[in-house]
Backbone bond lengths (Angstrom), bond angles and torsions (degrees), N, CA, C in turn:
res aa  C-N    CA-C-N  psi(-1)  N-CA   C-N-CA  omega(-1)  CA-C   N-CA-C  phi
1 M - - - 1.435 - - 1.529 108.50 -
2 T 1.331 117.43 136.27 1.459 121.06 -179.03 1.525 110.35 -86.80
3 Q 1.316 114.34 149.06 1.462 120.63 177.78 1.521 108.78 -75.76
4 P 1.327 118.33 141.83 1.464 119.27 175.00 1.530 109.65 -67.04
5 V 1.317 115.79 147.68 1.459 120.81 179.03 1.527 107.92 -72.72
6 R 1.317 114.73 128.40 1.458 120.02 -179.83 1.516 109.36 -105.03
7 P 1.332 116.98 143.55 1.467 118.92 178.22 1.524 111.51 -67.18
8 V 1.309 115.91 151.39 1.457 122.47 -177.87 1.529 111.33 -85.00
9 W 1.309 117.41 -31.07 1.466 120.24 -171.40 1.521 114.46 -56.56
10 P 1.356 121.22 -35.65 1.470 117.43 178.52 1.535 112.31 -61.84
11 A 1.313 117.45 -34.54 1.467 120.99 178.65 1.526 110.57 -68.42
12 V 1.307 116.71 -40.86 1.465 120.76 177.54 1.532 109.23 -61.47
13 V 1.322 115.67 -46.65 1.465 120.14 179.80 1.527 110.76 -60.47
14 C 1.320 117.51 -44.34 1.467 120.53 179.18 1.529 111.40 -59.12
15 D 1.320 117.51 -45.40 1.464 120.47 180.00 1.528 111.71 -65.52
16 V 1.319 116.94 -42.08 1.466 120.55 178.52 1.529 110.10 -64.02
17 V 1.320 117.19 -40.89 1.468 120.51 178.14 1.531 110.27 -63.06
18 C 1.327 117.41 -39.90 1.473 120.43 176.99 1.524 111.08 -57.46
19 V 1.324 116.47 -46.58 1.467 120.80 -179.95 1.536 110.29 -68.05
20 A 1.320 116.98 -40.69 1.469 120.46 -179.61 1.532 111.44 -64.31
21 V 1.325 116.96 -43.07 1.468 120.32 178.79 1.524 110.04 -65.73
22 F 1.322 117.17 -42.67 1.462 121.97 176.63 1.526 110.09 -55.38
23 T 1.311 116.51 -47.73 1.461 121.74 -178.43 1.522 111.25 -65.95
24 L 1.314 116.20 -45.45 1.463 120.20 -177.92 1.532 111.41 -65.78
25 V 1.318 117.28 -46.00 1.468 120.86 178.66 1.527 110.27 -61.24
26 G 1.314 115.98 -44.19 1.465 119.76 -179.65 1.517 112.82 -62.68
27 T 1.324 116.87 -46.49 1.463 119.19 -178.59 1.526 111.17 -69.60
28 L 1.323 117.86 -34.79 1.468 120.44 176.19 1.527 110.93 -66.20
29 N 1.331 117.01 -42.84 1.468 120.61 -179.87 1.522 112.70 -65.00
30 H 1.312 116.44 -28.03 1.464 119.62 -178.90 1.527 112.12 -101.43
31 G 1.324 116.11 7.48 1.460 119.98 177.61 1.509 114.30 65.85
32 S 1.331 116.69 23.32 1.466 119.10 -178.09 1.529 112.74 -110.02
33 A 1.325 116.59 10.45 1.462 120.13 177.99 1.523 108.76 -82.59
34 T 1.330 115.41 59.53 1.458 120.87 -173.66 1.525 113.27 -79.02
35 S 1.315 117.46 -21.72 1.464 121.19 178.26 1.518 109.27 -157.92
36 V 1.308 115.24 161.08 1.463 120.35 176.41 1.523 109.68 -61.66
37 G 1.324 116.32 -37.71 1.465 120.84 179.22 1.518 112.28 -61.84
38 H 1.324 116.90 -42.48 1.463 119.97 179.33 1.522 111.04 -65.27
39 V 1.325 116.48 -44.74 1.469 120.25 178.69 1.526 109.32 -60.40
40 A 1.321 117.21 -41.00 1.470 120.90 179.21 1.526 111.42 -63.57
41 V 1.330 117.54 -41.71 1.468 120.80 -179.86 1.527 110.29 -65.72
42 V 1.330 117.07 -37.93 1.466 120.41 178.39 1.532 110.06 -65.76
43 G 1.326 117.21 -38.86 1.461 120.87 -178.46 1.511 114.96 -81.31
44 L 1.310 116.97 -20.38 1.467 121.08 -174.55 1.526 114.54 -55.17
45 P 1.330 120.51 -44.28 1.474 118.09 179.88 1.523 112.32 -60.12
46 F 1.322 116.36 -35.15 1.461 119.99 -179.34 1.527 111.28 -75.86
47 L 1.328 117.28 -33.05 1.464 119.80 176.31 1.532 110.93 -69.72
48 V 1.327 116.95 -38.41 1.470 120.74 175.76 1.526 109.43 -63.22
49 A 1.330 115.98 -46.48 1.469 120.28 179.64 1.531 110.87 -63.77
50 L 1.327 117.23 -36.23 1.464 121.28 176.45 1.529 110.08 -61.07
51 A 1.309 116.93 -45.74 1.469 120.61 179.24 1.529 110.98 -62.52
52 V 1.318 116.47 -42.50 1.472 120.38 177.64 1.534 109.54 -63.03
53 G 1.316 116.56 -42.25 1.469 120.62 178.22 1.515 112.25 -61.14
54 W 1.328 116.83 -42.42 1.462 120.29 177.62 1.528 110.75 -61.38
55 L 1.323 116.45 -43.33 1.463 120.29 179.82 1.524 111.45 -67.72
56 A 1.331 116.92 -46.46 1.468 120.67 -177.60 1.531 111.42 -63.88
57 A 1.323 116.20 -38.34 1.474 120.46 -178.97 1.526 112.13 -85.82
58 R 1.327 116.33 -5.89 1.469 121.14 -172.95 1.533 108.72 47.44
59 A 1.313 113.31 52.52 1.464 121.76 -171.31 1.518 113.51 -62.73
60 W 1.305 118.77 -21.93 1.454 121.16 179.49 1.524 111.56 -62.65
61 R 1.331 117.60 -17.78 1.465 121.21 -179.24 1.528 112.00 -75.64
62 G 1.313 117.76 -26.98 1.466 122.63 178.70 1.516 109.00 -157.91
63 P 1.333 117.31 61.23 1.463 121.15 -168.80 1.525 115.74 -60.77
64 A 1.330 117.59 -26.21 1.462 120.22 -176.82 1.529 112.86 -98.33
65 Q 1.318 117.69 3.36 1.467 120.14 179.01 1.531 110.21 -74.85
66 V 1.341 115.16 133.14 1.466 118.67 175.54 1.525 108.89 -67.84
67 W 1.336 115.44 -46.68 1.466 121.27 179.74 1.506 109.14 -122.49
68 P 1.272 120.60 132.66 1.462 128.29 -1.10 1.529 113.17 -90.71
69 T 1.332 116.95 -14.94 1.468 120.19 -171.74 1.528 113.20 -57.67
70 G 1.318 116.33 -54.84 1.462 119.72 -176.07 1.514 112.77 -59.89
71 V 1.323 115.94 -44.40 1.465 119.70 -179.63 1.528 110.42 -63.98
72 A 1.317 117.35 -42.96 1.473 120.46 -179.76 1.524 111.20 -64.00
73 V 1.312 117.16 -44.54 1.468 120.87 -179.38 1.533 110.00 -66.58
74 W 1.332 116.71 -41.19 1.468 121.14 178.74 1.536 110.99 -61.87
75 V 1.328 116.60 -50.53 1.473 120.06 -179.24 1.529 110.45 -60.79
76 A 1.313 117.14 -44.40 1.471 120.42 179.63 1.529 110.92 -62.20
77 T 1.320 116.75 -39.81 1.464 120.45 -179.52 1.527 111.06 -66.02
78 V 1.324 116.42 -44.88 1.460 120.54 -178.91 1.528 110.82 -67.83
79 V 1.314 116.84 -55.50 1.468 120.59 -175.98 1.529 110.60 -65.17
80 G 1.313 116.14 -48.55 1.466 119.52 -179.89 1.515 112.33 -62.80
81 G 1.325 116.75 -42.80 1.465 120.15 179.19 1.515 112.09 -62.40
82 L 1.328 116.31 -42.86 1.470 119.77 178.69 1.525 111.69 -65.73
83 L 1.331 116.66 -37.92 1.469 119.86 178.14 1.524 112.24 -70.27
84 L 1.336 116.97 -33.25 1.465 120.94 -179.10 1.529 113.54 -82.38
85 R 1.320 117.64 -19.23 1.473 120.78 -177.03 1.531 113.84 -51.27
86 P 1.329 119.57 -46.93 1.473 118.54 179.67 1.528 113.25 -61.32
87 V 1.314 117.07 -31.43 1.471 120.83 178.05 1.527 110.41 -62.67
88 F 1.342 116.56 -31.59 1.456 122.03 -178.87 1.527 112.31 -98.50
89 G 1.315 116.82 13.97 1.446 120.93 175.24 1.518 115.44 91.11
90 G 1.317 118.23 5.80 1.456 121.46 179.56 1.511 111.58 -91.50
91 G 1.296 114.94 166.39 1.455 120.10 179.12 1.518 111.34 -106.56
92 F 1.323 114.67 -170.18 1.458 120.31 179.28 1.524 108.85 -137.77
93 A 1.310 114.58 134.79 1.462 121.75 172.11 1.524 106.77 -142.35
94 V 1.316 116.12 143.17 1.468 119.96 -179.16 1.525 110.50 -58.84
95 S 1.330 116.57 -40.52 1.468 119.22 -179.86 1.528 110.90 -62.13
96 F 1.337 117.19 -37.54 1.460 120.72 177.28 1.527 110.59 -65.60
97 A 1.329 116.80 -41.01 1.467 120.70 178.72 1.529 110.68 -61.41
98 V 1.332 117.04 -40.93 1.467 120.87 179.48 1.523 110.18 -65.85
99 V 1.331 117.14 -47.10 1.470 121.07 178.99 1.526 110.11 -60.85
100 T 1.316 116.47 -42.51 1.469 121.12 178.73 1.520 110.89 -59.45
101 A 1.317 116.65 -50.10 1.466 121.08 -178.06 1.526 111.08 -62.68
102 V 1.316 117.02 -43.48 1.468 120.03 -178.37 1.521 111.06 -68.24
103 F 1.327 117.52 -50.48 1.468 120.07 -177.73 1.524 111.25 -60.44
104 L 1.325 116.16 -50.95 1.469 118.57 -178.65 1.530 111.45 -68.17
105 G 1.321 117.64 -32.41 1.463 119.63 176.23 1.515 111.68 -64.48
106 V 1.325 116.49 -47.25 1.468 120.62 -179.94 1.527 110.50 -62.13
107 T 1.323 117.20 -44.15 1.464 119.15 -175.75 1.529 113.06 -78.42
108 M 1.336 117.04 -47.88 1.470 119.58 -175.89 1.523 112.34 -71.04
109 L 1.318 116.82 -37.83 1.467 119.37 176.91 1.518 110.10 -83.50
110 G 1.323 115.68 -28.78 1.462 120.28 -179.48 1.512 113.87 -64.85
111 W 1.326 117.89 -44.16 1.459 117.95 179.46 1.527 110.64 -66.82
112 R 1.322 116.33 -33.17 1.466 119.41 178.20 1.535 111.27 -68.64
113 A 1.323 116.70 -41.54 1.466 120.34 178.47 1.525 110.62 -65.33
114 T 1.316 116.40 -40.53 1.467 120.77 177.32 1.521 110.90 -62.24
115 D 1.313 116.11 -42.08 1.467 120.89 177.98 1.526 110.81 -62.82
116 A 1.323 117.02 -41.96 1.468 120.93 -179.78 1.529 110.86 -62.93
117 V 1.321 116.89 -42.87 1.468 120.67 178.57 1.523 110.22 -64.01
118 A 1.316 116.89 -44.33 1.470 120.84 179.66 1.527 111.15 -61.93
119 R 1.337 117.00 -40.55 1.474 119.72 178.99 1.522 111.56 -67.03
120 R 1.328 116.31 -39.49 1.469 119.25 177.76 1.522 111.42 -63.86
121 R 1.313 116.48 -43.11 1.469 120.13 178.23 1.511 111.97 -63.92
122 A 1.321 116.85 -40.59 1.463 120.73 178.80 1.529 110.45 -64.79
123 A 1.330 116.16 -40.77 1.464 120.45 179.28 1.524 110.97 -65.86
124 A 1.334 116.66 -36.68 1.459 120.65 -179.35 1.532 110.80 -68.85
125 R 1.322 116.73 -31.37 1.478 120.76 179.33 1.516 112.71 -75.84
126 S 1.322 116.90 -24.27 1.466 118.06 -175.92 1.511 113.26 -93.12
């Protein structure tokens, strides 16, 4: 039996929300969420890296897969975002890189793992 075709946009939205929450929580914790524009500038390198990761991984082919899609998109978002941060006026600290990798890993891979479990349970019920 073939799997029904699932739309890609929910996966894109989930990944963007992960980056947006990461940015918002970070700027709020550091007292730098002074404007929507500032929060957007802080998040922009990670959103650009997310888009590059989606393209490089061709994530639309299996957007909810933890492996390899989720891992590839996560790594591209973290590494690319950290590399692009100085271009957008941000700095770099090892502790920030660790927090970035952990937060985005838990959220970006977490929603995919949750989706996989839900699909397996639904398939088992039918």
